[in-house]
PDB file of N, CA, C and O in Angstrom:
ATOM      1  N   UNK A   1       3.125  13.655 -11.778  1.00  0.00           N
ATOM      2  CA  UNK A   1       4.243  12.962 -10.797  1.00  0.00           C
ATOM      3  C   UNK A   1       4.636  13.881  -9.642  1.00  0.00           C
ATOM      4  O   UNK A   1       4.512  13.620  -8.445  1.00  0.00           O
ATOM      5  N   UNK A   2       5.140  15.020 -10.195  1.00  0.00           N
ATOM      6  CA  UNK A   2       5.581  16.060  -9.149  1.00  0.00           C
ATOM      7  C   UNK A   2       4.735  16.251  -8.374  1.00  0.00           C
ATOM      8  O   UNK A   2       5.092  16.192  -7.197  1.00  0.00           O
ATOM      9  N   UNK A   3       3.304  16.550  -8.648  1.00  0.00           N
ATOM     10  CA  UNK A   3       2.412  16.708  -7.614  1.00  0.00           C
ATOM     11  C   UNK A   3       2.309  15.910  -6.546  1.00  0.00           C
ATOM     12  O   UNK A   3       2.090  16.441  -5.457  1.00  0.00           O
ATOM     13  N   UNK A   4       2.452  14.405  -6.648  1.00  0.00           N
ATOM     14  CA  UNK A   4       2.388  13.367  -6.019  1.00  0.00           C
ATOM     15  C   UNK A   4       3.640  13.485  -4.946  1.00  0.00           C
ATOM     16  O   UNK A   4       3.600  13.368  -3.721  1.00  0.00           O
ATOM     17  N   UNK A   5       4.573  13.709  -5.661  1.00  0.00           N
ATOM     18  CA  UNK A   5       6.207  13.814  -4.866  1.00  0.00           C
ATOM     19  C   UNK A   5       5.693  15.336  -3.544  1.00  0.00           C
ATOM     20  O   UNK A   5       6.014  15.228  -2.361  1.00  0.00           O
ATOM     21  N   UNK A   6       4.964  16.506  -4.030  1.00  0.00           N
ATOM     22  CA  UNK A   6       4.770  17.587  -3.583  1.00  0.00           C
ATOM     23  C   UNK A   6       3.947  17.225  -2.137  1.00  0.00           C
ATOM     24  O   UNK A   6       4.351  17.496  -1.006  1.00  0.00           O
ATOM     25  N   UNK A   7       2.856  16.633  -2.443  1.00  0.00           N
ATOM     26  CA  UNK A   7       1.844  15.777  -1.571  1.00  0.00           C
ATOM     27  C   UNK A   7       2.311  15.476  -0.508  1.00  0.00           C
ATOM     28  O   UNK A   7       2.115  15.894   0.633  1.00  0.00           O
ATOM     29  N   UNK A   8       3.283  14.324  -1.142  1.00  0.00           N
ATOM     30  CA  UNK A   8       4.081  13.170   0.409  1.00  0.00           C
ATOM     31  C   UNK A   8       4.933  14.142   1.116  1.00  0.00           C
ATOM     32  O   UNK A   8       4.843  14.116   2.343  1.00  0.00           O
ATOM     33  N   UNK A   9       5.989  15.255   0.427  1.00  0.00           N
ATOM     34  CA  UNK A   9       6.878  16.056   0.988  1.00  0.00           C
ATOM     35  C   UNK A   9       5.892  16.775   1.652  1.00  0.00           C
ATOM     36  O   UNK A   9       5.945  16.647   2.875  1.00  0.00           O
ATOM     37  N   UNK A  10       5.193  17.342   1.316  1.00  0.00           N
ATOM     38  CA  UNK A  10       4.486  18.592   2.382  1.00  0.00           C
ATOM     39  C   UNK A  10       3.822  17.862   3.504  1.00  0.00           C
ATOM     40  O   UNK A  10       3.963  18.396   4.604  1.00  0.00           O
ATOM     41  N   UNK A  11       2.982  16.520   3.454  1.00  0.00           N
ATOM     42  CA  UNK A  11       2.618  16.080   3.891  1.00  0.00           C
ATOM     43  C   UNK A  11       3.739  15.702   5.356  1.00  0.00           C
ATOM     44  O   UNK A  11       3.490  16.128   6.484  1.00  0.00           O
ATOM     45  N   UNK A  12       4.714  15.013   5.090  1.00  0.00           N
ATOM     46  CA  UNK A  12       5.386  15.124   5.792  1.00  0.00           C
ATOM     47  C   UNK A  12       6.135  16.074   6.754  1.00  0.00           C
ATOM     48  O   UNK A  12       6.642  15.813   7.845  1.00  0.00           O
ATOM     49  N   UNK A  13       6.075  17.343   6.019  1.00  0.00           N
ATOM     50  CA  UNK A  13       6.593  18.645   6.819  1.00  0.00           C
ATOM     51  C   UNK A  13       5.184  18.801   7.784  1.00  0.00           C
ATOM     52  O   UNK A  13       5.308  18.622   8.996  1.00  0.00           O
ATOM     53  N   UNK A  14       4.364  19.009   7.436  1.00  0.00           N
ATOM     54  CA  UNK A  14       3.246  18.824   8.349  1.00  0.00           C
ATOM     55  C   UNK A  14       3.098  18.454   9.585  1.00  0.00           C
ATOM     56  O   UNK A  14       2.889  19.193  10.546  1.00  0.00           O
ATOM     57  N   UNK A  15       3.268  16.614   9.573  1.00  0.00           N
ATOM     58  CA  UNK A  15       2.877  15.858  10.080  1.00  0.00           C
ATOM     59  C   UNK A  15       4.417  15.994  11.035  1.00  0.00           C
ATOM     60  O   UNK A  15       4.287  15.606  12.196  1.00  0.00           O
ATOM     61  N   UNK A  16       5.483  16.377  10.745  1.00  0.00           N
ATOM     62  CA  UNK A  16       6.818  16.902  11.454  1.00  0.00           C
ATOM     63  C   UNK A  16       6.685  17.797  12.472  1.00  0.00           C
ATOM     64  O   UNK A  16       7.235  17.733  13.572  1.00  0.00           O
ATOM     65  N   UNK A  17       5.888  18.689  12.045  1.00  0.00           N
ATOM     66  CA  UNK A  17       5.612  20.082  12.659  1.00  0.00           C
ATOM     67  C   UNK A  17       4.844  19.928  13.628  1.00  0.00           C
ATOM     68  O   UNK A  17       5.101  20.463  14.707  1.00  0.00           O
ATOM     69  N   UNK A  18       3.376  18.909  13.382  1.00  0.00           N
ATOM     70  CA  UNK A  18       2.401  18.824  14.389  1.00  0.00           C
ATOM     71  C   UNK A  18       2.646  17.434  14.940  1.00  0.00           C
ATOM     72  O   UNK A  18       1.691  16.673  15.090  1.00  0.00           O
ATOM     73  N   UNK A  19       3.779  17.095  15.223  1.00  0.00           N
ATOM     74  CA  UNK A  19       3.925  15.592  15.831  1.00  0.00           C
ATOM     75  C   UNK A  19       3.873  15.720  17.302  1.00  0.00           C
ATOM     76  O   UNK A  19       3.939  14.680  17.957  1.00  0.00           O
ATOM     77  N   UNK A  20       3.771  16.764  17.863  1.00  0.00           N
ATOM     78  CA  UNK A  20       3.218  16.738  19.400  1.00  0.00           C
ATOM     79  C   UNK A  20       1.863  17.409  19.908  1.00  0.00           C
ATOM     80  O   UNK A  20       1.540  17.691  21.061  1.00  0.00           O
ATOM     81  N   UNK A  21       0.974  17.631  18.388  1.00  0.00           N
ATOM     82  CA  UNK A  21      -0.478  17.736  18.832  1.00  0.00           C
ATOM     83  C   UNK A  21      -1.195  16.581  18.989  1.00  0.00           C
ATOM     84  O   UNK A  21      -1.505  15.894  18.016  1.00  0.00           O
ATOM     85  N   UNK A  22      -1.497  16.290  20.136  1.00  0.00           N
ATOM     86  CA  UNK A  22      -2.762  15.123  20.483  1.00  0.00           C
ATOM     87  C   UNK A  22      -3.461  14.262  19.549  1.00  0.00           C
ATOM     88  O   UNK A  22      -3.585  13.052  19.356  1.00  0.00           O
ATOM     89  N   UNK A  23      -3.954  15.570  18.940  1.00  0.00           N
ATOM     90  CA  UNK A  23      -5.324  14.961  17.851  1.00  0.00           C
ATOM     91  C   UNK A  23      -4.448  13.843  16.978  1.00  0.00           C
ATOM     92  O   UNK A  23      -4.955  12.810  16.541  1.00  0.00           O
ATOM     93  N   UNK A  24      -2.849  14.269  16.766  1.00  0.00           N
ATOM     94  CA  UNK A  24      -2.194  13.548  15.683  1.00  0.00           C
ATOM     95  C   UNK A  24      -2.378  11.689  16.010  1.00  0.00           C
ATOM     96  O   UNK A  24      -1.909  10.849  15.243  1.00  0.00           O
ATOM     97  N   UNK A  25      -3.031  11.396  17.092  1.00  0.00           N
ATOM     98  CA  UNK A  25      -2.557  10.006  17.488  1.00  0.00           C
ATOM     99  C   UNK A  25      -3.979   9.307  16.529  1.00  0.00           C
ATOM    100  O   UNK A  25      -3.926   8.155  16.098  1.00  0.00           O
ATOM    101  N   UNK A  26      -4.979  10.055  16.345  1.00  0.00           N
ATOM    102  CA  UNK A  26      -6.125   9.354  15.236  1.00  0.00           C
ATOM    103  C   UNK A  26      -5.805   9.281  13.702  1.00  0.00           C
ATOM    104  O   UNK A  26      -6.552   8.768  12.869  1.00  0.00           O
ATOM    105  N   UNK A  27      -4.807   9.761  13.489  1.00  0.00           N
ATOM    106  CA  UNK A  27      -4.456   9.899  11.834  1.00  0.00           C
ATOM    107  C   UNK A  27      -4.272   8.183  11.613  1.00  0.00           C
ATOM    108  O   UNK A  27      -4.208   8.102  10.386  1.00  0.00           O
ATOM    109  N   UNK A  28      -4.185   7.143  12.015  1.00  0.00           N
ATOM    110  CA  UNK A  28      -3.774   6.175  11.825  1.00  0.00           C
ATOM    111  C   UNK A  28      -5.430   5.199  11.563  1.00  0.00           C
ATOM    112  O   UNK A  28      -5.612   4.227  10.830  1.00  0.00           O
ATOM    113  N   UNK A  29      -6.275   5.809  12.332  1.00  0.00           N
ATOM    114  CA  UNK A  29      -7.711   5.666  12.188  1.00  0.00           C
ATOM    115  C   UNK A  29      -8.107   6.429  10.918  1.00  0.00           C
ATOM    116  O   UNK A  29      -8.555   5.800   9.960  1.00  0.00           O
ATOM    117  N   UNK A  30      -8.002   7.369  10.885  1.00  0.00           N
ATOM    118  CA  UNK A  30      -8.458   8.135   9.573  1.00  0.00           C
ATOM    119  C   UNK A  30      -7.985   7.882   7.983  1.00  0.00           C
ATOM    120  O   UNK A  30      -8.483   7.988   6.862  1.00  0.00           O
ATOM    121  N   UNK A  31      -6.754   7.494   8.569  1.00  0.00           N
ATOM    122  CA  UNK A  31      -6.248   6.778   6.914  1.00  0.00           C
ATOM    123  C   UNK A  31      -6.931   5.398   6.906  1.00  0.00           C
ATOM    124  O   UNK A  31      -7.482   5.064   5.857  1.00  0.00           O
ATOM    125  N   UNK A  32      -6.959   4.534   7.992  1.00  0.00           N
ATOM    126  CA  UNK A  32      -7.509   3.439   7.594  1.00  0.00           C
ATOM    127  C   UNK A  32      -9.143   3.899   6.831  1.00  0.00           C
ATOM    128  O   UNK A  32      -9.445   3.295   5.802  1.00  0.00           O
ATOM    129  N   UNK A  33      -9.827   4.641   7.218  1.00  0.00           N
ATOM    130  CA  UNK A  33     -10.738   5.351   6.874  1.00  0.00           C
ATOM    131  C   UNK A  33     -11.319   5.585   5.534  1.00  0.00           C
ATOM    132  O   UNK A  33     -12.397   5.284   5.023  1.00  0.00           O
ATOM    133  N   UNK A  34     -10.106   6.311   5.062  1.00  0.00           N
ATOM    134  CA  UNK A  34      -9.694   6.607   3.816  1.00  0.00           C
ATOM    135  C   UNK A  34      -9.505   5.736   3.087  1.00  0.00           C
ATOM    136  O   UNK A  34     -10.279   5.565   2.146  1.00  0.00           O
ATOM    137  N   UNK A  35      -8.583   5.036   3.259  1.00  0.00           N
ATOM    138  CA  UNK A  35      -8.052   3.751   2.335  1.00  0.00           C
ATOM    139  C   UNK A  35      -9.437   3.105   1.842  1.00  0.00           C
ATOM    140  O   UNK A  35      -9.857   3.044   0.686  1.00  0.00           O
ATOM    141  N   UNK A  36     -10.029   2.645   3.007  1.00  0.00           N
ATOM    142  CA  UNK A  36     -11.032   1.922   2.813  1.00  0.00           C
ATOM    143  C   UNK A  36     -12.380   2.560   1.737  1.00  0.00           C
ATOM    144  O   UNK A  36     -13.108   1.751   1.161  1.00  0.00           O
ATOM    145  N   UNK A  37     -12.582   4.051   1.571  1.00  0.00           N
ATOM    146  CA  UNK A  37     -13.330   4.802   0.879  1.00  0.00           C
ATOM    147  C   UNK A  37     -12.964   5.091  -0.436  1.00  0.00           C
ATOM    148  O   UNK A  37     -13.768   5.516  -1.266  1.00  0.00           O
ATOM    149  N   UNK A  38     -11.401   4.810  -0.734  1.00  0.00           N
ATOM    150  CA  UNK A  38     -10.859   4.911  -1.504  1.00  0.00           C
ATOM    151  C   UNK A  38     -11.210   3.809  -2.550  1.00  0.00           C
ATOM    152  O   UNK A  38     -11.830   3.990  -3.597  1.00  0.00           O
ATOM    153  N   UNK A  39     -10.647   2.502  -2.027  1.00  0.00           N
ATOM    154  CA  UNK A  39     -11.047   0.926  -2.428  1.00  0.00           C
ATOM    155  C   UNK A  39     -12.398   0.919  -2.536  1.00  0.00           C
ATOM    156  O   UNK A  39     -12.650   0.037  -3.357  1.00  0.00           O
ATOM    157  N   UNK A  40     -13.364   1.394  -2.177  1.00  0.00           N
ATOM    158  CA  UNK A  40     -14.598   1.280  -2.441  1.00  0.00           C
ATOM    159  C   UNK A  40     -15.558   1.845  -3.740  1.00  0.00           C
ATOM    160  O   UNK A  40     -16.539   1.502  -4.400  1.00  0.00           O
ATOM    161  N   UNK A  41     -14.350   3.199  -3.607  1.00  0.00           N
ATOM    162  CA  UNK A  41     -14.696   4.171  -5.086  1.00  0.00           C
ATOM    163  C   UNK A  41     -14.020   3.452  -6.121  1.00  0.00           C
ATOM    164  O   UNK A  41     -14.620   3.321  -7.188  1.00  0.00           O
ATOM    165  N   UNK A  42     -12.507   2.806  -5.953  1.00  0.00           N
ATOM    166  CA  UNK A  42     -12.444   2.271  -6.863  1.00  0.00           C
ATOM    167  C   UNK A  42     -13.112   0.759  -7.334  1.00  0.00           C
ATOM    168  O   UNK A  42     -12.999   0.307  -8.473  1.00  0.00           O
ATOM    169  N   UNK A  43     -13.684   0.219  -6.439  1.00  0.00           N
ATOM    170  CA  UNK A  43     -14.619  -0.886  -6.961  1.00  0.00           C
ATOM    171  C   UNK A  43     -15.735  -0.640  -7.651  1.00  0.00           C
ATOM    172  O   UNK A  43     -16.196  -1.435  -8.470  1.00  0.00           O
ATOM    173  N   UNK A  44     -16.305   0.607  -7.336  1.00  0.00           N
ATOM    174  CA  UNK A  44     -17.500   1.345  -7.528  1.00  0.00           C
ATOM    175  C   UNK A  44     -17.340   1.666  -9.272  1.00  0.00           C
ATOM    176  O   UNK A  44     -18.152   1.515 -10.185  1.00  0.00           O
ATOM    177  N   UNK A  45     -15.786   2.219  -9.261  1.00  0.00           N
ATOM    178  CA  UNK A  45     -15.895   2.510 -10.813  1.00  0.00           C
ATOM    179  C   UNK A  45     -15.247   1.440 -11.223  1.00  0.00           C
ATOM    180  O   UNK A  45     -14.849   1.802 -12.330  1.00  0.00           O
ATOM    181  N   UNK A  46     -14.836   0.241 -11.046  1.00  0.00           N
ATOM    182  CA  UNK A  46     -14.862  -1.064 -12.057  1.00  0.00           C
ATOM    183  C   UNK A  46     -15.975  -1.555 -12.112  1.00  0.00           C
ATOM    184  O   UNK A  46     -16.143  -2.002 -13.246  1.00  0.00           O
ATOM    185  N   UNK A  47     -16.995  -1.740 -11.364  1.00  0.00           N
ATOM    186  CA  UNK A  47     -18.288  -2.384 -11.127  1.00  0.00           C
ATOM    187  C   UNK A  47     -19.098  -1.468 -12.631  1.00  0.00           C
ATOM    188  O   UNK A  47     -19.752  -2.012 -13.521  1.00  0.00           O
ATOM    189  N   UNK A  48     -18.837  -0.254 -12.528  1.00  0.00           N
ATOM    190  CA  UNK A  48     -19.583   0.624 -13.482  1.00  0.00           C
ATOM    191  C   UNK A  48     -19.228   0.267 -15.184  1.00  0.00           C
ATOM    192  O   UNK A  48     -20.019   0.449 -16.110  1.00  0.00           O
ATOM    193  N   UNK A  49     -17.909  -0.250 -15.292  1.00  0.00           N
ATOM    194  CA  UNK A  49     -17.391   0.013 -16.013  1.00  0.00           C
ATOM    195  C   UNK A  49     -17.854  -1.467 -17.293  1.00  0.00           C
ATOM    196  O   UNK A  49     -17.399  -2.602 -17.154  1.00  0.00           O
ATOM    197  N   UNK A  50     -18.575  -1.160 -18.158  1.00  0.00           N
ATOM    198  CA  UNK A  50     -19.267  -2.172 -19.230  1.00  0.00           C
ATOM    199  C   UNK A  50     -18.158  -3.058 -19.534  1.00  0.00           C
ATOM    200  O   UNK A  50     -18.037  -4.227 -19.167  1.00  0.00           O
ATOM    201  N   UNK A  51     -17.363  -2.371 -20.245  1.00  0.00           N
ATOM    202  CA  UNK A  51     -15.912  -2.783 -20.872  1.00  0.00           C
ATOM    203  C   UNK A  51     -14.989  -3.893 -20.139  1.00  0.00           C
ATOM    204  O   UNK A  51     -14.456  -4.783 -20.802  1.00  0.00           O
ATOM    205  N   UNK A  52     -14.831  -3.793 -18.738  1.00  0.00           N
ATOM    206  CA  UNK A  52     -14.430  -4.687 -17.227  1.00  0.00           C
ATOM    207  C   UNK A  52     -15.500  -5.795 -17.291  1.00  0.00           C
ATOM    208  O   UNK A  52     -15.442  -7.009 -17.484  1.00  0.00           O
ATOM    209  N   UNK A  53     -16.330  -5.067 -17.095  1.00  0.00           N
ATOM    210  CA  UNK A  53     -17.466  -6.125 -16.748  1.00  0.00           C
ATOM    211  C   UNK A  53     -17.354  -7.317 -17.924  1.00  0.00           C
ATOM    212  O   UNK A  53     -17.139  -8.516 -17.743  1.00  0.00           O
ATOM    213  N   UNK A  54     -17.501  -6.824 -18.795  1.00  0.00           N
ATOM    214  CA  UNK A  54     -17.985  -8.145 -19.936  1.00  0.00           C
ATOM    215  C   UNK A  54     -16.790  -9.019 -20.572  1.00  0.00           C
ATOM    216  O   UNK A  54     -16.802 -10.042 -21.257  1.00  0.00           O
ATOM    217  N   UNK A  55     -15.580  -8.070 -19.989  1.00  0.00           N
ATOM    218  CA  UNK A  55     -14.107  -9.066 -20.267  1.00  0.00           C
ATOM    219  C   UNK A  55     -13.779  -9.666 -18.951  1.00  0.00           C
ATOM    220  O   UNK A  55     -12.768 -10.366 -18.906  1.00  0.00           O
ATOM    221  N   UNK A  56     -14.450  -9.506 -17.917  1.00  0.00           N
ATOM    222  CA  UNK A  56     -14.005 -10.039 -16.069  1.00  0.00           C
ATOM    223  C   UNK A  56     -13.489 -11.371 -16.118  1.00  0.00           C
ATOM    224  O   UNK A  56     -12.783 -11.703 -15.166  1.00  0.00           O
ATOM    225  N   UNK A  57     -13.724 -12.326 -17.161  1.00  0.00           N
ATOM    226  CA  UNK A  57     -13.238 -13.312 -16.857  1.00  0.00           C
ATOM    227  C   UNK A  57     -11.879 -13.621 -17.445  1.00  0.00           C
ATOM    228  O   UNK A  57     -11.091 -14.388 -16.891  1.00  0.00           O
ATOM    229  N   UNK A  58     -11.577 -12.868 -18.828  1.00  0.00           N
ATOM    230  CA  UNK A  58     -10.165 -12.848 -19.515  1.00  0.00           C
ATOM    231  C   UNK A  58      -9.707 -12.031 -18.559  1.00  0.00           C
ATOM    232  O   UNK A  58      -8.607 -12.526 -18.313  1.00  0.00           O
ATOM    233  N   UNK A  59      -9.863 -10.885 -17.699  1.00  0.00           N
ATOM    234  CA  UNK A  59      -9.067 -10.513 -17.197  1.00  0.00           C
ATOM    235  C   UNK A  59      -8.933 -11.046 -15.712  1.00  0.00           C
ATOM    236  O   UNK A  59      -7.968 -10.659 -15.053  1.00  0.00           O
ATOM    237  N   UNK A  60      -9.678 -11.749 -15.261  1.00  0.00           N
ATOM    238  CA  UNK A  60      -9.756 -11.979 -13.860  1.00  0.00           C
ATOM    239  C   UNK A  60      -8.505 -13.033 -13.692  1.00  0.00           C
ATOM    240  O   UNK A  60      -7.865 -13.054 -12.640  1.00  0.00           O
ATOM    241  N   UNK A  61      -8.202 -13.885 -14.763  1.00  0.00           N
ATOM    242  CA  UNK A  61      -7.087 -14.901 -14.766  1.00  0.00           C
ATOM    243  C   UNK A  61      -5.518 -14.134 -14.564  1.00  0.00           C
ATOM    244  O   UNK A  61      -4.542 -14.261 -13.825  1.00  0.00           O
ATOM    245  N   UNK A  62      -5.883 -13.405 -15.531  1.00  0.00           N
ATOM    246  CA  UNK A  62      -4.493 -12.688 -15.647  1.00  0.00           C
ATOM    247  C   UNK A  62      -4.259 -11.475 -14.231  1.00  0.00           C
ATOM    248  O   UNK A  62      -3.141 -11.273 -13.757  1.00  0.00           O
ATOM    249  N   UNK A  63      -5.084 -11.016 -13.895  1.00  0.00           N
ATOM    250  CA  UNK A  63      -4.770 -10.511 -12.831  1.00  0.00           C
ATOM    251  C   UNK A  63      -4.480 -11.024 -11.776  1.00  0.00           C
ATOM    252  O   UNK A  63      -3.728 -10.590 -10.904  1.00  0.00           O
ATOM    253  N   UNK A  64      -5.286 -12.334 -11.818  1.00  0.00           N
ATOM    254  CA  UNK A  64      -4.609 -13.014 -10.430  1.00  0.00           C
ATOM    255  C   UNK A  64      -3.396 -13.437 -10.324  1.00  0.00           C
ATOM    256  O   UNK A  64      -2.892 -13.423  -9.201  1.00  0.00           O
ATOM    257  N   UNK A  65      -2.726 -13.854 -11.309  1.00  0.00           N
ATOM    258  CA  UNK A  65      -1.163 -14.730 -11.766  1.00  0.00           C
ATOM    259  C   UNK A  65      -0.605 -13.281 -11.390  1.00  0.00           C
ATOM    260  O   UNK A  65      -0.093 -13.267 -10.270  1.00  0.00           O
ATOM    261  N   UNK A  66      -0.581 -11.869 -12.170  1.00  0.00           N
ATOM    262  CA  UNK A  66       0.006 -10.562 -11.695  1.00  0.00           C
ATOM    263  C   UNK A  66      -0.025 -10.509  -9.881  1.00  0.00           C
ATOM    264  O   UNK A  66       0.925 -10.674  -9.115  1.00  0.00           O
ATOM    265  N   UNK A  67      -0.947 -10.324  -9.674  1.00  0.00           N
ATOM    266  CA  UNK A  67      -1.134 -10.097  -8.162  1.00  0.00           C
ATOM    267  C   UNK A  67      -0.573 -11.332  -7.484  1.00  0.00           C
ATOM    268  O   UNK A  67       0.054 -11.010  -6.475  1.00  0.00           O
ATOM    269  N   UNK A  68      -0.586 -12.345  -7.654  1.00  0.00           N
ATOM    270  CA  UNK A  68       0.057 -13.236  -6.899  1.00  0.00           C
ATOM    271  C   UNK A  68       1.094 -13.135  -6.831  1.00  0.00           C
ATOM    272  O   UNK A  68       1.461 -13.022  -5.662  1.00  0.00           O
ATOM    273  N   UNK A  69       2.537 -13.093  -8.158  1.00  0.00           N
ATOM    274  CA  UNK A  69       3.607 -12.929  -8.435  1.00  0.00           C
ATOM    275  C   UNK A  69       4.008 -11.934  -7.775  1.00  0.00           C
ATOM    276  O   UNK A  69       5.139 -11.932  -7.288  1.00  0.00           O
ATOM    277  N   UNK A  70       3.160 -10.900  -7.632  1.00  0.00           N
ATOM    278  CA  UNK A  70       3.966  -9.336  -7.086  1.00  0.00           C
ATOM    279  C   UNK A  70       3.543  -9.951  -5.835  1.00  0.00           C
ATOM    280  O   UNK A  70       4.670  -9.728  -5.394  1.00  0.00           O
ATOM    281  N   UNK A  71       3.115 -10.368  -5.116  1.00  0.00           N
ATOM    282  CA  UNK A  71       3.203 -10.996  -3.457  1.00  0.00           C
ATOM    283  C   UNK A  71       4.006 -11.391  -3.138  1.00  0.00           C
ATOM    284  O   UNK A  71       4.849 -10.985  -2.338  1.00  0.00           O
ATOM    285  N   UNK A  72       3.872 -12.778  -4.014  1.00  0.00           N
ATOM    286  CA  UNK A  72       5.436 -14.048  -3.602  1.00  0.00           C
ATOM    287  C   UNK A  72       6.378 -13.279  -3.599  1.00  0.00           C
ATOM    288  O   UNK A  72       7.139 -13.365  -2.636  1.00  0.00           O
ATOM    289  N   UNK A  73       6.767 -11.919  -5.014  1.00  0.00           N
ATOM    290  CA  UNK A  73       7.919 -11.790  -4.713  1.00  0.00           C
ATOM    291  C   UNK A  73       8.057 -10.618  -4.015  1.00  0.00           C
ATOM    292  O   UNK A  73       9.045 -10.009  -4.425  1.00  0.00           O
ATOM    293  N   UNK A  74       7.345  -9.910  -2.922  1.00  0.00           N
ATOM    294  CA  UNK A  74       7.361  -8.863  -1.965  1.00  0.00           C
ATOM    295  C   UNK A  74       7.648  -9.482  -0.893  1.00  0.00           C
ATOM    296  O   UNK A  74       8.405  -8.948  -0.083  1.00  0.00           O
ATOM    297  N   UNK A  75       7.062 -10.842  -0.639  1.00  0.00           N
ATOM    298  CA  UNK A  75       7.294 -11.615   0.602  1.00  0.00           C
ATOM    299  C   UNK A  75       8.627 -11.988   0.487  1.00  0.00           C
ATOM    300  O   UNK A  75       9.416 -11.699   1.387  1.00  0.00           O
ATOM    301  N   UNK A  76       9.115 -12.830  -0.891  1.00  0.00           N
ATOM    302  CA  UNK A  76      10.646 -13.039  -0.782  1.00  0.00           C
ATOM    303  C   UNK A  76      11.479 -12.179  -0.528  1.00  0.00           C
ATOM    304  O   UNK A  76      12.390 -12.432   0.260  1.00  0.00           O
ATOM    305  N   UNK A  77      11.373 -11.027  -1.098  1.00  0.00           N
ATOM    306  CA  UNK A  77      12.069  -9.632  -0.922  1.00  0.00           C
ATOM    307  C   UNK A  77      12.093  -9.241   0.523  1.00  0.00           C
ATOM    308  O   UNK A  77      13.179  -8.913   1.000  1.00  0.00           O
ATOM    309  N   UNK A  78      11.333  -9.238   1.058  1.00  0.00           N
ATOM    310  CA  UNK A  78      10.896  -8.778   2.562  1.00  0.00           C
ATOM    311  C   UNK A  78      11.732  -9.896   3.708  1.00  0.00           C
ATOM    312  O   UNK A  78      12.468  -9.669   4.668  1.00  0.00           O
ATOM    313  N   UNK A  79      11.247 -11.116   3.118  1.00  0.00           N
ATOM    314  CA  UNK A  79      12.394 -12.160   3.714  1.00  0.00           C
ATOM    315  C   UNK A  79      13.916 -11.924   3.884  1.00  0.00           C
ATOM    316  O   UNK A  79      14.626 -11.865   4.888  1.00  0.00           O
ATOM    317  N   UNK A  80      14.187 -11.802   2.487  1.00  0.00           N
ATOM    318  CA  UNK A  80      15.660 -11.645   2.640  1.00  0.00           C
ATOM    319  C   UNK A  80      16.139 -10.462   3.007  1.00  0.00           C
ATOM    320  O   UNK A  80      17.286 -10.578   3.440  1.00  0.00           O
ATOM    321  N   UNK A  81      15.744  -9.384   3.015  1.00  0.00           N
ATOM    322  CA  UNK A  81      15.824  -8.276   3.658  1.00  0.00           C
ATOM    323  C   UNK A  81      15.747  -8.444   5.162  1.00  0.00           C
ATOM    324  O   UNK A  81      16.670  -7.930   5.795  1.00  0.00           O
ATOM    325  N   UNK A  82      14.765  -9.103   5.869  1.00  0.00           N
ATOM    326  CA  UNK A  82      15.184  -9.527   7.089  1.00  0.00           C
ATOM    327  C   UNK A  82      15.976 -10.168   7.671  1.00  0.00           C
ATOM    328  O   UNK A  82      16.352  -9.917   8.816  1.00  0.00           O
ATOM    329  N   UNK A  83      16.421 -11.253   6.864  1.00  0.00           N
ATOM    330  CA  UNK A  83      17.525 -12.042   7.520  1.00  0.00           C
ATOM    331  C   UNK A  83      18.855 -11.376   6.978  1.00  0.00           C
ATOM    332  O   UNK A  83      19.857 -11.799   7.554  1.00  0.00           O
ATOM    333  N   UNK A  84      19.073 -10.484   6.058  1.00  0.00           N
ATOM    334  CA  UNK A  84      20.139  -9.431   5.736  1.00  0.00           C
ATOM    335  C   UNK A  84      20.500  -9.005   6.627  1.00  0.00           C
ATOM    336  O   UNK A  84      21.588  -9.285   7.129  1.00  0.00           O
ATOM    337  N   UNK A  85      19.493  -8.015   7.183  1.00  0.00           N
ATOM    338  CA  UNK A  85      19.744  -6.757   7.730  1.00  0.00           C
ATOM    339  C   UNK A  85      19.267  -6.548   9.281  1.00  0.00           C
ATOM    340  O   UNK A  85      19.673  -5.774  10.147  1.00  0.00           O
ATOM    341  N   UNK A  86      18.322  -7.470   9.286  1.00  0.00           N
ATOM    342  CA  UNK A  86      17.625  -7.575  11.012  1.00  0.00           C
ATOM    343  C   UNK A  86      17.863  -8.833  12.216  1.00  0.00           C
ATOM    344  O   UNK A  86      17.673  -8.702  13.425  1.00  0.00           O
ATOM    345  N   UNK A  87      18.268  -9.900  11.599  1.00  0.00           N
ATOM    346  CA  UNK A  87      18.192 -10.768  12.142  1.00  0.00           C
ATOM    347  C   UNK A  87      19.564 -11.009  12.835  1.00  0.00           C
ATOM    348  O   UNK A  87      20.631 -10.864  12.239  1.00  0.00           O
ATOM    349  N   UNK A  88      19.456 -11.404  14.193  1.00  0.00           N
ATOM    350  CA  UNK A  88      20.615 -11.104  15.163  1.00  0.00           C
ATOM    351  C   UNK A  88      21.313 -12.347  15.123  1.00  0.00           C
ATOM    352  O   UNK A  88      20.949 -13.377  15.691  1.00  0.00           O
ATOM    353  N   UNK A  89      22.875 -12.123  14.051  1.00  0.00           N
ATOM    354  CA  UNK A  89      23.615 -13.485  13.966  1.00  0.00           C
ATOM    355  C   UNK A  89      23.845 -14.245  14.880  1.00  0.00           C
ATOM    356  O   UNK A  89      23.105 -13.963  15.822  1.00  0.00           O
ATOM    357  N   UNK A  90      24.473 -15.048  15.093  1.00  0.00           N
ATOM    358  CA  UNK A  90      24.932 -16.135  16.668  1.00  0.00           C
ATOM    359  C   UNK A  90      26.044 -15.775  16.164  1.00  0.00           C
ATOM    360  O   UNK A  90      26.244 -15.852  14.952  1.00  0.00           O
ATOM    361  N   UNK A  91      26.998 -15.297  17.070  1.00  0.00           N
ATOM    362  CA  UNK A  91      28.453 -15.517  16.994  1.00  0.00           C
ATOM    363  C   UNK A  91      28.992 -16.535  17.832  1.00  0.00           C
ATOM    364  O   UNK A  91      28.873 -16.644  19.053  1.00  0.00           O
ATOM    365  N   UNK A  92      29.706 -17.393  16.887  1.00  0.00           N
ATOM    366  CA  UNK A  92      30.348 -18.449  18.113  1.00  0.00           C
ATOM    367  C   UNK A  92      31.487 -18.081  18.743  1.00  0.00           C
ATOM    368  O   UNK A  92      32.370 -17.415  18.202  1.00  0.00           O
ATOM    369  N   UNK A  93      31.531 -18.666  20.390  1.00  0.00           N
ATOM    370  CA  UNK A  93      32.583 -18.429  20.866  1.00  0.00           C
ATOM    371  C   UNK A  93      33.315 -19.234  21.360  1.00  0.00           C
ATOM    372  O   UNK A  93      34.395 -18.879  21.831  1.00  0.00           O
TER     373      UNK A  93
END
């Protein structure tokens, strides 16, 4: 956990120092490609795991329910935060 925290903080420090360098405008595209590669390697790892493949029909429904519940919870929480803190309130005159 400490390693992850240090990686994030050091990335923030380097990003702050390099914020005026023109090449940093490509970081969004680079991050997108790296995330796609990470997801591909995750899928490759899952696909080669014999235990996961044989139990996929049992794991699939549970994973779908958990993912759907997490997504719904995130959307509801984001909507609440938006309404509470970011939506302009109409003032009665």
